[in-house]
PyMOL Python script that loads the backbone (N, CA, C, O; Angstrom):
from pymol import cmd

cmd.read_pdbstr("""\
ATOM      1  N   MET A   1     181.459  15.263 182.768  1.00  0.00           N
ATOM      2  CA  MET A   1     182.140  16.283 183.503  1.00  0.00           C
ATOM      3  C   MET A   1     181.241  16.645 184.693  1.00  0.00           C
ATOM      4  O   MET A   1     180.020  16.749 184.576  1.00  0.00           O
ATOM      5  N   ASN A   2     181.900  16.830 185.834  1.00  0.00           N
ATOM      6  CA  ASN A   2     181.177  17.166 187.055  1.00  0.00           C
ATOM      7  C   ASN A   2     180.885  18.611 187.077  1.00  0.00           C
ATOM      8  O   ASN A   2     181.815  19.416 187.113  1.00  0.00           O
ATOM      9  N   SER A   3     179.632  18.998 187.059  1.00  0.00           N
ATOM     10  CA  SER A   3     179.213  20.367 186.991  1.00  0.00           C
ATOM     11  C   SER A   3     179.145  21.060 188.392  1.00  0.00           C
ATOM     12  O   SER A   3     178.966  22.275 188.475  1.00  0.00           O
ATOM     13  N   SER A   4     179.291  20.270 189.475  1.00  0.00           N
ATOM     14  CA  SER A   4     179.273  20.829 190.811  1.00  0.00           C
ATOM     15  C   SER A   4     180.633  21.413 191.192  1.00  0.00           C
ATOM     16  O   SER A   4     180.705  22.265 192.078  1.00  0.00           O
ATOM     17  N   ARG A   5     181.701  20.976 190.548  1.00  0.00           N
ATOM     18  CA  ARG A   5     182.996  21.459 190.824  1.00  0.00           C
ATOM     19  C   ARG A   5     183.282  22.882 190.127  1.00  0.00           C
ATOM     20  O   ARG A   5     183.037  22.973 188.924  1.00  0.00           O
ATOM     21  N   PRO A   6     183.742  23.895 190.757  1.00  0.00           N
ATOM     22  CA  PRO A   6     183.951  25.173 190.050  1.00  0.00           C
ATOM     23  C   PRO A   6     185.133  25.035 189.091  1.00  0.00           C
ATOM     24  O   PRO A   6     186.021  24.206 189.291  1.00  0.00           O
ATOM     25  N   SER A   7     185.123  25.810 188.116  1.00  0.00           N
ATOM     26  CA  SER A   7     186.178  25.821 187.079  1.00  0.00           C
ATOM     27  C   SER A   7     187.483  26.364 187.671  1.00  0.00           C
ATOM     28  O   SER A   7     187.441  27.220 188.555  1.00  0.00           O
ATOM     29  N   SER A   8     188.647  25.880 187.199  1.00  0.00           N
ATOM     30  CA  SER A   8     189.911  26.382 187.737  1.00  0.00           C
ATOM     31  C   SER A   8     190.308  27.697 187.128  1.00  0.00           C
ATOM     32  O   SER A   8     191.120  28.461 187.649  1.00  0.00           O
ATOM     33  N   ARG A   9     189.668  27.919 185.963  1.00  0.00           N
ATOM     34  CA  ARG A   9     190.048  29.227 185.242  1.00  0.00           C
ATOM     35  C   ARG A   9     189.105  30.311 185.734  1.00  0.00           C
ATOM     36  O   ARG A   9     187.906  30.095 185.909  1.00  0.00           O
ATOM     37  N   PRO A  10     189.698  31.507 185.955  1.00  0.00           N
ATOM     38  CA  PRO A  10     188.773  32.578 186.345  1.00  0.00           C
ATOM     39  C   PRO A  10     187.991  33.103 185.152  1.00  0.00           C
ATOM     40  O   PRO A  10     188.466  33.100 184.017  1.00  0.00           O
ATOM     41  N   SER A  11     186.797  33.546 185.440  1.00  0.00           N
ATOM     42  CA  SER A  11     186.002  34.067 184.381  1.00  0.00           C
ATOM     43  C   SER A  11     186.518  35.412 183.921  1.00  0.00           C
ATOM     44  O   SER A  11     186.934  36.231 184.741  1.00  0.00           O
ATOM     45  N   PRO A  12     186.494  35.664 182.560  1.00  0.00           N
ATOM     46  CA  PRO A  12     187.049  36.969 182.124  1.00  0.00           C
ATOM     47  C   PRO A  12     186.164  38.123 182.561  1.00  0.00           C
ATOM     48  O   PRO A  12     184.939  38.083 182.447  1.00  0.00           O
ATOM     49  N   ARG A  13     186.815  39.128 183.052  1.00  0.00           N
ATOM     50  CA  ARG A  13     186.143  40.305 183.527  1.00  0.00           C
ATOM     51  C   ARG A  13     185.790  41.205 182.352  1.00  0.00           C
ATOM     52  O   ARG A  13     186.663  41.481 181.529  1.00  0.00           O
ATOM     53  N   PRO A  14     184.573  41.668 182.238  1.00  0.00           N
ATOM     54  CA  PRO A  14     184.217  42.582 181.165  1.00  0.00           C
ATOM     55  C   PRO A  14     185.014  43.862 181.236  1.00  0.00           C
ATOM     56  O   PRO A  14     185.199  44.401 182.327  1.00  0.00           O
ATOM     57  N   SER A  15     185.488  44.364 180.128  1.00  0.00           N
ATOM     58  CA  SER A  15     186.292  45.613 180.094  1.00  0.00           C
ATOM     59  C   SER A  15     185.395  46.808 180.331  1.00  0.00           C
ATOM     60  O   SER A  15     184.267  46.886 179.844  1.00  0.00           O
ATOM     61  N   SER A  16     185.921  47.706 181.073  1.00  0.00           N
ATOM     62  CA  SER A  16     185.112  49.006 181.272  1.00  0.00           C
ATOM     63  C   SER A  16     185.226  49.957 180.144  1.00  0.00           C
ATOM     64  O   SER A  16     184.442  50.898 180.016  1.00  0.00           O
ATOM     65  N   ARG A  17     186.267  49.698 179.267  1.00  0.00           N
ATOM     66  CA  ARG A  17     186.453  50.648 178.129  1.00  0.00           C
ATOM     67  C   ARG A  17     185.525  50.247 176.954  1.00  0.00           C
ATOM     68  O   ARG A  17     185.187  49.074 176.794  1.00  0.00           O
ATOM     69  N   PRO A  18     185.119  51.251 176.133  1.00  0.00           N
ATOM     70  CA  PRO A  18     184.319  50.854 174.939  1.00  0.00           C
ATOM     71  C   PRO A  18     185.182  50.032 173.967  1.00  0.00           C
ATOM     72  O   PRO A  18     186.408  49.983 174.067  1.00  0.00           O
ATOM     73  N   TRP A  19     184.485  49.396 173.034  1.00  0.00           N
ATOM     74  CA  TRP A  19     185.078  48.393 172.126  1.00  0.00           C
ATOM     75  C   TRP A  19     186.164  49.158 171.264  1.00  0.00           C
ATOM     76  O   TRP A  19     187.201  48.583 170.935  1.00  0.00           O
ATOM     77  N   TRP A  20     185.920  50.374 170.932  1.00  0.00           N
ATOM     78  CA  TRP A  20     186.872  51.113 170.027  1.00  0.00           C
ATOM     79  C   TRP A  20     188.068  51.617 170.770  1.00  0.00           C
ATOM     80  O   TRP A  20     188.974  52.161 170.139  1.00  0.00           O
ATOM     81  N   ARG A  21     188.135  51.471 172.103  1.00  0.00           N
ATOM     82  CA  ARG A  21     189.265  51.932 172.998  1.00  0.00           C
ATOM     83  C   ARG A  21     190.052  50.778 173.458  1.00  0.00           C
ATOM     84  O   ARG A  21     191.061  50.985 174.132  1.00  0.00           O
ATOM     85  N   ARG A  22     189.668  49.521 173.142  1.00  0.00           N
ATOM     86  CA  ARG A  22     190.385  48.351 173.645  1.00  0.00           C
ATOM     87  C   ARG A  22     191.605  48.096 172.794  1.00  0.00           C
ATOM     88  O   ARG A  22     191.592  48.379 171.596  1.00  0.00           O
ATOM     89  N   GLY A  23     192.643  47.576 173.377  1.00  0.00           N
ATOM     90  CA  GLY A  23     193.860  47.325 172.709  1.00  0.00           C
ATOM     91  C   GLY A  23     194.823  48.480 172.893  1.00  0.00           C
ATOM     92  O   GLY A  23     194.462  49.583 173.303  1.00  0.00           O
ATOM     93  N   PRO A  24     196.119  48.155 172.555  1.00  0.00           N
ATOM     94  CA  PRO A  24     197.135  49.198 172.681  1.00  0.00           C
ATOM     95  C   PRO A  24     197.030  50.341 171.749  1.00  0.00           C
ATOM     96  O   PRO A  24     196.500  50.148 170.655  1.00  0.00           O
ATOM     97  N   PRO A  25     197.471  51.493 172.059  1.00  0.00           N
ATOM     98  CA  PRO A  25     197.273  52.672 171.117  1.00  0.00           C
ATOM     99  C   PRO A  25     197.888  52.487 169.815  1.00  0.00           C
ATOM    100  O   PRO A  25     197.307  52.882 168.804  1.00  0.00           O
ATOM    101  N   TRP A  26     199.080  51.885 169.762  1.00  0.00           N
ATOM    102  CA  TRP A  26     199.723  51.710 168.437  1.00  0.00           C
ATOM    103  C   TRP A  26     198.906  50.766 167.482  1.00  0.00           C
ATOM    104  O   TRP A  26     198.871  50.932 166.263  1.00  0.00           O
ATOM    105  N   GLU A  27     198.275  49.793 168.129  1.00  0.00           N
ATOM    106  CA  GLU A  27     197.445  48.933 167.241  1.00  0.00           C
ATOM    107  C   GLU A  27     196.215  49.698 166.708  1.00  0.00           C
ATOM    108  O   GLU A  27     195.859  49.561 165.538  1.00  0.00           O
ATOM    109  N   ARG A  28     195.571  50.501 167.573  1.00  0.00           N
ATOM    110  CA  ARG A  28     194.491  51.291 167.155  1.00  0.00           C
ATOM    111  C   ARG A  28     194.870  52.321 166.073  1.00  0.00           C
ATOM    112  O   ARG A  28     194.105  52.520 165.129  1.00  0.00           O
ATOM    113  N   ILE A  29     195.998  52.956 166.192  1.00  0.00           N
ATOM    114  CA  ILE A  29     196.469  53.932 165.198  1.00  0.00           C
ATOM    115  C   ILE A  29     196.770  53.301 163.935  1.00  0.00           C
ATOM    116  O   ILE A  29     196.405  53.838 162.889  1.00  0.00           O
ATOM    117  N   SER A  30     197.433  52.157 163.936  1.00  0.00           N
ATOM    118  CA  SER A  30     197.759  51.487 162.644  1.00  0.00           C
ATOM    119  C   SER A  30     196.485  50.917 161.982  1.00  0.00           C
ATOM    120  O   SER A  30     196.390  50.947 160.755  1.00  0.00           O
ATOM    121  N   ALA A  31     195.532  50.413 162.727  1.00  0.00           N
ATOM    122  CA  ALA A  31     194.263  49.963 162.153  1.00  0.00           C
ATOM    123  C   ALA A  31     193.459  51.098 161.532  1.00  0.00           C
ATOM    124  O   ALA A  31     192.835  50.941 160.483  1.00  0.00           O
ATOM    125  N   SER A  32     193.493  52.289 162.231  1.00  0.00           N
ATOM    126  CA  SER A  32     192.902  53.435 161.634  1.00  0.00           C
ATOM    127  C   SER A  32     193.547  53.897 160.367  1.00  0.00           C
ATOM    128  O   SER A  32     192.878  54.273 159.404  1.00  0.00           O
ATOM    129  N   LEU A  33     194.839  53.865 160.376  1.00  0.00           N
ATOM    130  CA  LEU A  33     195.571  54.251 159.142  1.00  0.00           C
ATOM    131  C   LEU A  33     195.259  53.283 158.010  1.00  0.00           C
ATOM    132  O   LEU A  33     195.101  53.706 156.864  1.00  0.00           O
ATOM    133  N   LEU A  34     195.172  52.053 158.297  1.00  0.00           N
ATOM    134  CA  LEU A  34     194.767  51.045 157.337  1.00  0.00           C
ATOM    135  C   LEU A  34     193.310  51.288 156.714  1.00  0.00           C
ATOM    136  O   LEU A  34     193.078  51.200 155.508  1.00  0.00           O
ATOM    137  N   GLY A  35     192.414  51.586 157.635  1.00  0.00           N
ATOM    138  CA  GLY A  35     191.073  51.923 157.229  1.00  0.00           C
ATOM    139  C   GLY A  35     191.070  53.194 156.417  1.00  0.00           C
ATOM    140  O   GLY A  35     190.377  53.244 155.401  1.00  0.00           O
ATOM    141  N   LEU A  36     191.786  54.206 156.790  1.00  0.00           N
ATOM    142  CA  LEU A  36     191.868  55.433 155.993  1.00  0.00           C
ATOM    143  C   LEU A  36     192.390  55.186 154.605  1.00  0.00           C
ATOM    144  O   LEU A  36     191.869  55.728 153.630  1.00  0.00           O
ATOM    145  N   GLY A  37     193.387  54.391 154.513  1.00  0.00           N
ATOM    146  CA  GLY A  37     193.893  54.055 153.145  1.00  0.00           C
ATOM    147  C   GLY A  37     192.896  53.330 152.271  1.00  0.00           C
ATOM    148  O   GLY A  37     192.814  53.572 151.067  1.00  0.00           O
ATOM    149  N   LEU A  38     192.148  52.450 152.877  1.00  0.00           N
ATOM    150  CA  LEU A  38     191.078  51.742 152.087  1.00  0.00           C
ATOM    151  C   LEU A  38     189.990  52.728 151.667  1.00  0.00           C
ATOM    152  O   LEU A  38     189.489  52.621 150.547  1.00  0.00           O
ATOM    153  N   VAL A  39     189.613  53.662 152.496  1.00  0.00           N
ATOM    154  CA  VAL A  39     188.636  54.673 152.129  1.00  0.00           C
ATOM    155  C   VAL A  39     189.220  55.575 150.943  1.00  0.00           C
ATOM    156  O   VAL A  39     188.529  55.911 149.981  1.00  0.00           O
ATOM    157  N   MET A  40     190.442  55.903 151.094  1.00  0.00           N
ATOM    158  CA  MET A  40     191.134  56.766 150.088  1.00  0.00           C
ATOM    159  C   MET A  40     191.200  55.938 148.752  1.00  0.00           C
ATOM    160  O   MET A  40     191.075  56.534 147.682  1.00  0.00           O
ATOM    161  N   LEU A  41     191.388  54.607 148.790  1.00  0.00           N
ATOM    162  CA  LEU A  41     191.389  53.804 147.635  1.00  0.00           C
ATOM    163  C   LEU A  41     190.057  53.692 146.890  1.00  0.00           C
ATOM    164  O   LEU A  41     190.004  53.587 145.664  1.00  0.00           O
ATOM    165  N   MET A  42     188.961  53.718 147.705  1.00  0.00           N
ATOM    166  CA  MET A  42     187.667  53.537 147.110  1.00  0.00           C
ATOM    167  C   MET A  42     186.906  54.762 146.740  1.00  0.00           C
ATOM    168  O   MET A  42     185.851  54.658 146.115  1.00  0.00           O
ATOM    169  N   GLN A  43     187.387  55.912 147.094  1.00  0.00           N
ATOM    170  CA  GLN A  43     186.613  57.151 146.848  1.00  0.00           C
ATOM    171  C   GLN A  43     186.810  57.587 145.396  1.00  0.00           C
ATOM    172  O   GLN A  43     187.916  57.454 144.873  1.00  0.00           O
ATOM    173  N   PRO A  44     185.809  58.086 144.751  1.00  0.00           N
ATOM    174  CA  PRO A  44     185.966  58.386 143.270  1.00  0.00           C
ATOM    175  C   PRO A  44     186.209  59.882 142.967  1.00  0.00           C
ATOM    176  O   PRO A  44     186.222  60.269 141.799  1.00  0.00           O
ATOM    177  N   TRP A  45     186.408  60.757 144.034  1.00  0.00           N
ATOM    178  CA  TRP A  45     186.448  62.195 143.708  1.00  0.00           C
ATOM    179  C   TRP A  45     187.863  62.735 143.443  1.00  0.00           C
ATOM    180  O   TRP A  45     188.051  63.589 142.577  1.00  0.00           O
ATOM    181  N   SER A  46     188.858  62.228 144.197  1.00  0.00           N
ATOM    182  CA  SER A  46     190.180  62.909 144.102  1.00  0.00           C
ATOM    183  C   SER A  46     191.175  61.913 143.643  1.00  0.00           C
ATOM    184  O   SER A  46     191.304  60.836 144.225  1.00  0.00           O
ATOM    185  N   LEU A  47     191.888  62.251 142.601  1.00  0.00           N
ATOM    186  CA  LEU A  47     192.921  61.427 142.047  1.00  0.00           C
ATOM    187  C   LEU A  47     194.235  61.540 142.959  1.00  0.00           C
ATOM    188  O   LEU A  47     195.048  60.616 142.993  1.00  0.00           O
ATOM    189  N   THR A  48     194.387  62.635 143.643  1.00  0.00           N
ATOM    190  CA  THR A  48     195.554  62.718 144.545  1.00  0.00           C
ATOM    191  C   THR A  48     195.363  61.713 145.711  1.00  0.00           C
ATOM    192  O   THR A  48     196.291  60.982 146.057  1.00  0.00           O
ATOM    193  N   LEU A  49     194.121  61.685 146.325  1.00  0.00           N
ATOM    194  CA  LEU A  49     193.905  60.754 147.410  1.00  0.00           C
ATOM    195  C   LEU A  49     194.113  59.334 146.951  1.00  0.00           C
ATOM    196  O   LEU A  49     194.731  58.529 147.648  1.00  0.00           O
ATOM    197  N   PHE A  50     193.592  59.024 145.768  1.00  0.00           N
ATOM    198  CA  PHE A  50     193.678  57.712 145.203  1.00  0.00           C
ATOM    199  C   PHE A  50     195.152  57.352 144.997  1.00  0.00           C
ATOM    200  O   PHE A  50     195.519  56.208 145.264  1.00  0.00           O
ATOM    201  N   SER A  51     195.977  58.223 144.559  1.00  0.00           N
ATOM    202  CA  SER A  51     197.363  57.893 144.222  1.00  0.00           C
ATOM    203  C   SER A  51     198.218  57.666 145.484  1.00  0.00           C
ATOM    204  O   SER A  51     199.224  56.961 145.405  1.00  0.00           O
ATOM    205  N   TYR A  52     197.846  58.247 146.662  1.00  0.00           N
ATOM    206  CA  TYR A  52     198.506  58.011 147.943  1.00  0.00           C
ATOM    207  C   TYR A  52     197.909  56.886 148.694  1.00  0.00           C
ATOM    208  O   TYR A  52     198.435  56.513 149.743  1.00  0.00           O
ATOM    209  N   ALA A  53     196.841  56.320 148.222  1.00  0.00           N
ATOM    210  CA  ALA A  53     196.095  55.285 149.034  1.00  0.00           C
ATOM    211  C   ALA A  53     196.946  54.039 149.263  1.00  0.00           C
ATOM    212  O   ALA A  53     196.974  53.504 150.371  1.00  0.00           O
ATOM    213  N   PHE A  54     197.612  53.592 148.268  1.00  0.00           N
ATOM    214  CA  PHE A  54     198.374  52.304 148.367  1.00  0.00           C
ATOM    215  C   PHE A  54     199.521  52.496 149.410  1.00  0.00           C
ATOM    216  O   PHE A  54     199.844  51.596 150.184  1.00  0.00           O
ATOM    217  N   THR A  55     200.101  53.691 149.384  1.00  0.00           N
ATOM    218  CA  THR A  55     201.196  53.969 150.335  1.00  0.00           C
ATOM    219  C   THR A  55     200.661  53.980 151.748  1.00  0.00           C
ATOM    220  O   THR A  55     201.322  53.479 152.658  1.00  0.00           O
ATOM    221  N   VAL A  56     199.440  54.559 151.965  1.00  0.00           N
ATOM    222  CA  VAL A  56     198.847  54.653 153.289  1.00  0.00           C
ATOM    223  C   VAL A  56     198.449  53.233 153.726  1.00  0.00           C
ATOM    224  O   VAL A  56     198.707  52.892 154.880  1.00  0.00           O
ATOM    225  N   VAL A  57     197.857  52.406 152.906  1.00  0.00           N
ATOM    226  CA  VAL A  57     197.483  51.065 153.247  1.00  0.00           C
ATOM    227  C   VAL A  57     198.719  50.271 153.536  1.00  0.00           C
ATOM    228  O   VAL A  57     198.736  49.534 154.522  1.00  0.00           O
ATOM    229  N   LEU A  58     199.722  50.368 152.767  1.00  0.00           N
ATOM    230  CA  LEU A  58     200.970  49.602 153.036  1.00  0.00           C
ATOM    231  C   LEU A  58     201.634  49.992 154.383  1.00  0.00           C
ATOM    232  O   LEU A  58     202.096  49.136 155.138  1.00  0.00           O
ATOM    233  N   THR A  59     201.662  51.353 154.657  1.00  0.00           N
ATOM    234  CA  THR A  59     202.176  51.850 155.981  1.00  0.00           C
ATOM    235  C   THR A  59     201.295  51.242 157.133  1.00  0.00           C
ATOM    236  O   THR A  59     201.829  50.789 158.145  1.00  0.00           O
ATOM    237  N   GLY A  60     200.039  51.242 156.969  1.00  0.00           N
ATOM    238  CA  GLY A  60     199.215  50.734 158.030  1.00  0.00           C
ATOM    239  C   GLY A  60     199.405  49.259 158.225  1.00  0.00           C
ATOM    240  O   GLY A  60     199.363  48.791 159.363  1.00  0.00           O
ATOM    241  N   VAL A  61     199.617  48.487 157.155  1.00  0.00           N
ATOM    242  CA  VAL A  61     199.866  47.042 157.301  1.00  0.00           C
ATOM    243  C   VAL A  61     201.153  46.803 158.062  1.00  0.00           C
ATOM    244  O   VAL A  61     201.204  45.968 158.965  1.00  0.00           O
ATOM    245  N   VAL A  62     202.199  47.541 157.696  1.00  0.00           N
ATOM    246  CA  VAL A  62     203.520  47.405 158.310  1.00  0.00           C
ATOM    247  C   VAL A  62     203.459  47.756 159.810  1.00  0.00           C
ATOM    248  O   VAL A  62     203.932  47.030 160.685  1.00  0.00           O
ATOM    249  N   LEU A  63     202.849  48.909 160.030  1.00  0.00           N
ATOM    250  CA  LEU A  63     202.735  49.311 161.441  1.00  0.00           C
ATOM    251  C   LEU A  63     201.895  48.351 162.263  1.00  0.00           C
ATOM    252  O   LEU A  63     202.217  48.068 163.417  1.00  0.00           O
ATOM    253  N   PHE A  64     200.775  47.831 161.649  1.00  0.00           N
ATOM    254  CA  PHE A  64     200.012  46.809 162.409  1.00  0.00           C
ATOM    255  C   PHE A  64     200.781  45.534 162.660  1.00  0.00           C
ATOM    256  O   PHE A  64     200.627  44.930 163.721  1.00  0.00           O
ATOM    257  N   SER A  65     201.588  45.112 161.740  1.00  0.00           N
ATOM    258  CA  SER A  65     202.396  43.960 161.902  1.00  0.00           C
ATOM    259  C   SER A  65     203.401  44.115 163.049  1.00  0.00           C
ATOM    260  O   SER A  65     203.693  43.162 163.772  1.00  0.00           O
ATOM    261  N   ILE A  66     203.908  45.304 163.193  1.00  0.00           N
ATOM    262  CA  ILE A  66     204.802  45.628 164.269  1.00  0.00           C
ATOM    263  C   ILE A  66     204.073  45.816 165.587  1.00  0.00           C
ATOM    264  O   ILE A  66     204.577  45.410 166.634  1.00  0.00           O
ATOM    265  N   ALA A  67     202.898  46.423 165.552  1.00  0.00           N
ATOM    266  CA  ALA A  67     202.144  46.764 166.754  1.00  0.00           C
ATOM    267  C   ALA A  67     201.652  45.522 167.437  1.00  0.00           C
ATOM    268  O   ALA A  67     201.646  45.474 168.667  1.00  0.00           O
ATOM    269  N   VAL A  68     201.235  44.503 166.698  1.00  0.00           N
ATOM    270  CA  VAL A  68     200.689  43.292 167.376  1.00  0.00           C
ATOM    271  C   VAL A  68     201.807  42.509 168.046  1.00  0.00           C
ATOM    272  O   VAL A  68     201.495  41.655 168.876  1.00  0.00           O
ATOM    273  N   LYS A  69     203.099  42.735 167.749  1.00  0.00           N
ATOM    274  CA  LYS A  69     204.194  42.038 168.379  1.00  0.00           C
ATOM    275  C   LYS A  69     204.687  42.824 169.627  1.00  0.00           C
ATOM    276  O   LYS A  69     205.489  42.309 170.406  1.00  0.00           O
ATOM    277  N   LEU A  70     204.215  44.029 169.799  1.00  0.00           N
ATOM    278  CA  LEU A  70     204.667  44.826 171.017  1.00  0.00           C
ATOM    279  C   LEU A  70     203.916  44.288 172.196  1.00  0.00           C
ATOM    280  O   LEU A  70     202.813  43.766 172.032  1.00  0.00           O
ATOM    281  N   PRO A  71     204.471  44.394 173.386  1.00  0.00           N
ATOM    282  CA  PRO A  71     203.778  43.932 174.632  1.00  0.00           C
ATOM    283  C   PRO A  71     202.517  44.683 174.895  1.00  0.00           C
ATOM    284  O   PRO A  71     202.409  45.858 174.543  1.00  0.00           O
ATOM    285  N   GLN A  72     201.558  44.041 175.504  1.00  0.00           N
ATOM    286  CA  GLN A  72     200.306  44.716 175.810  1.00  0.00           C
ATOM    287  C   GLN A  72     200.555  45.717 176.991  1.00  0.00           C
ATOM    288  O   GLN A  72     201.638  45.740 177.576  1.00  0.00           O
ATOM    289  N   ASP A  73     199.511  46.543 177.318  1.00  0.00           N
ATOM    290  CA  ASP A  73     199.689  47.664 178.328  1.00  0.00           C
ATOM    291  C   ASP A  73     200.302  47.109 179.572  1.00  0.00           C
ATOM    292  O   ASP A  73     200.536  47.849 180.528  1.00  0.00           O
TER     293      ASP A  73
END
""", "prot")
cmd.dss("prot")
cmd.show_as("cartoon", "prot")
cmd.util.cbc("prot")
cmd.orient("prot")
């Protein structure tokens, strides 16, 4: 490959937003809901939180599946 010829693809510009703010808001919300459900599932103190954990995880998975199919900003 000839290294003196510039690449036809533009180099990706680094984002000015922090890593936790990248991506559409619905994707961030659904991923946060999924993480909250996992924390609720693994905590040993409250049976009420544990009993709602599967519902929260399932809701997060469904929302994330929808959110990744939505157009970007």
